[in-house]
N, C-alpha and C positions, 0 to 999 in steps of 0.2 A: 514856530518850527515844529514839524511833526516828529514824534518819536518813532523808533524802529518798529514797535508793535503796530502802530497805526499805518506805517508804510507797508508792512507785510500784509495787513488786512486788505489793503487796496491793490496789492499785486495779484495778478491773475492766478499765478501758481498756488498762492496761499489762501485765496478767497474761500470762505466757507469753513475754514478750520476753527475748531473750538478756541475761544479766547484764551483758555488756560494753556493750550498748546502753542498759540502764537507767543505767549509770554515766555515759555520754555525755549522756543526756537530763537526768539529775539536775544536770549541770553548768550547765544553763540554767534551773534551777528555784529557787524559794524558797518557804518556808511563809508564808502570809498569814492574817489574820483580819479579818472584817467584822462590824460590829455590825448588829443589826436595823435595817432602813431604809436602810442605806448602799448607795450605787450602786457596782456593779462595772464596768458597761459603759454607755456613752452612745451612742445612735444617732448616726451621722455622725462620731464621733471615730475617730482612728487605732486600728486593731486591732493593738496591739503585744504582747498577751499572751493567754493562755487559762488556764483553771483546771480542775484535777481536784478536785472537791468531795469532802471527807472527812467533814464534819459539817455539819448544818444544811440549809437549803433556800433556793433562789434563784428568784425570779419573773422570767421572761423576759417583757418587756412591749413592746407596740406602742402608739404614741400615735395615737389617732384624733382628728382636729381637733374634732369635736363631742361626743366622749365621754370624752376624757382617756385615761389609760393602761388598756390591756386586757391582762390576763395571758393569754399564749398558751401558756405551758408553765411547769411548776414542776419544777425539777431538785433532786436530793438526793444523798446519799452514793453514791459509786461512779459518778457521772456526770461528763461533761465539759461545761463551759460555754465556748462560743465556738469557731468554726472559721474566722472571717474572717481570722485571722492568717496562714492558709496560702494564701488565694486573693486575688490582686490585685483591687482596689486596696487591700486590707487596711484596710477601714473597717467599723465595726460597723453592722449592719442593725437592731438592737434595743437596748433598754435592759435592764439586768438589775439587780435590787435584792435584797439579802439580806432574807429574810422573818423570819429569826431569826439568832442568832449563827452565822456560817459560818466553818469552818476549811477551807482549801484549799491546794493546791500551785499556785502561779502559775508559768507558763513564759514566758520571753522568746521571742516569736515569731521575731524576727530571728536570735537565737542558734540556735534550733532549726532554722530553715530552712537556715542555713549548715552546721550539722552534718549535716543530711539531704543536702545537696549533696555534702558530703565523703564520705558513706557512703551511696551509692544504695540498697543493700539495706535499710538501716535506714529510709531515706526512703520507699522503696516500702512497707515494712511499716506505717509510720505513716500513709501516704496511704490504704492499704486500710482501716485502722481509722477514719480520719476519714470516708472515703467511706461506710462502713457506718453511722457515726453520722448523717451527713447523710441517708442513705436512711431510717433509722428515724424521724428527726424529720419528714421529708417525709410519711411514711406516717401518723404521728400527726396532722399538720396536715390531711391528706386526710380522716381520720376525723372530726376536729373540724368541718371544713367540711360533711361529710355530715350530721352531727348538727344543725348550725346550719341548713342548708337544709331538713332534715326538720321542724325546729321552726317555721321560717317558714311552711312549707306547712300545718302543723296550725293555725296561728293565722290563716291567710288565709280 
């Protein structure tokens, strides 16, 4: 069975980090499992952790009052779920639900923020990776909105 450090080294988000940093980050981590349909995040709840998905898929959902949950993105192996743990006020903006059995590494956000404060070089490297993740997700959302707008124009 692989340890958390080894699992992190294999995960796309953490690849290439210094081994000493992987050891520090692993100190804030635990392995978790979610069954299909189980909620990982709830909009408005405190964002105390985030997840490196290893197996399975997670639907990131937004609730529309007149439509119910809308899947805005599906994440799978090699992806990170959640960045609200790093940005005050540390509150989730979406719901996330396991679409099937999910195995992930969960990280305690408070623990990791403290470790980043203690090692600014590691913190800067993680922040660059989170910023890249946010940028990619915003671009994906932009493309979804363009598709939605184009579909609305075709049906009008």
